C-alpha positions, 0 to 999 in steps of 0.5 A: 500500500505504501508503494502504491501511495508513493507511486501516486505521489510521484505521478502527481509531482511529475504532472505538476512539474510538467504543467509548470514547465508548459505554463512558463513556456507559454507566458515566456513566448511574447511576440516581438512587436517589431517583427510581427507588425504590432506596436508596443503597448499594454496589451502585447500578444502571446504566442506558443513557441511551437507556433510558426508565425511568418515575420511578414504576418500582421498581428493586432494587440492582445492576440493569443495563439496556442500550440502548433498553429501556423500564420502565413506571410499575407495573414492579418489578425485583428486585435484580441483574436484567439487561436486555439491549438492546431489552427492555421491562417493561410494565404491572403486572409484577414481576421477582424477583431475578437475572432476565435478559431477553435482547435483544428480550424483552417481559414484561407488558402494559398490561392490568388484572391482573398478571404476576409472575416469580420469582427467577433466571429467564432469558427469551430473545431476543424471548420474549413473556411475560405478554401478552393471551391469544388467547381470544375469550371474553376481555372487554376490561377484565377482570383477567388474571394470570400467575405464574411461579416460580423458576429457569426458563429460557424460551428465544427466541421463546416466548410465555406468555399471561395468563389469560382469566378474572378468577378464574383465572391462568396458572401456571408452577412452578419449574425448568422448561426451556422451549425455543425457540418454545414456546407456553403459552396462557391458564389453563395450569398447569405444575408443576415440573422439566418440559422442553418441547422446541422448538415445544411448543404447549399450548392453553388450560387444559392442566395439566402436572404435574411432570417431564414431557418433550416432544419437539419440535413437539408439540401439546396440545389444550385441557383435557388433562392431562399426568401426571408423569414422562410423555414425549410423542414428537416431532410428536405431537398429544395430544387426551386425557390422558397418564397418569403414568409413560407414553409417548405418540406419534403423529399422534393420540397413543397410549400406547406403554408406560412412560417407562422411561428417564425413570423410571430417570433420575429415580431410580425403583428397580428394584422400582418400575419392575418393579411399574409394568410389571406394572401397565401390562400388567394394565391395557393388555395383558391376556392374558385375553380375559375381563378385562373393561373398563378399569374392571374391570382397575383395580379388580382392580389395586387389590385386588392383594395386592402391586402395590396396596402400591406407591405409584407403582402407586397413583398411576398408577391414580388418574391414569387414574381421574381422567381418566375423570371427567365433566369430563375427556377420557379417556386417549390410545388404546392398542393391545394390542401397545403394550409396555413 
């Protein structure tokens, strides 16, 4: 028993000594302000000695970089960025202030073009952001771009690719929650305040407006548009546009009514929701068999003396009309029994 106790004591002593060695080496690794582009002040940066920071990289103040990271020569890190172990900032990449990279995250790529990440963004474990697209039309050597706004949470194993063309860019707005294992392909445009649940997959050139919400394991076909305040049910395959304020679901997603709960949560008034429901019924659930085509019903709605004065109704009508433009894919199918 005494030998066992002595062994445990020796093991604890070794662990304590090793931790003290590690802690002292971490605190000792203060960045050379001149060589790393920072200025002397009260908030110096701290870099673990196992990390490789190129002398041309630009670091802001109060940057903390854990073990086994790499920072490339064209990288720029804003103030108070936190890089956890094993993260890499590659190529012409800029991180704004107060960004967090969790262990294993990779931001940027050694390609012509640029990746710009705004302020207060969190990029999760082993996420890959700003790398080469998976589009066969991409020509090696072409510039490609990704721009991400502020206050986004990009969770573990998510992939976000740069654009496929010189004249285009992949864009993520502000205040989005992108959950684990999502994919946002080349040339997508994502607005603000969206929620993508796990395994949301957006093909190239998809446009997502604002306040859209997807459930898990959904797929969106290339060149589709997801309207503001819409909801996509779990497991759906979206191959056409989702109009504003609506809810779709299904193996080939179909309209299932309005996103009523989402509208209430976002502060739509009772009058606005009542008007949208009346407009939805007029467009997609006509009682009169002689109501004509969807174009006729949209025109009738635009001439309605009350509903035409409600901005939300006008916005939904315009969203539907735009989807029938020559270069668009139309809207998701609907059935007469789909009720709001």
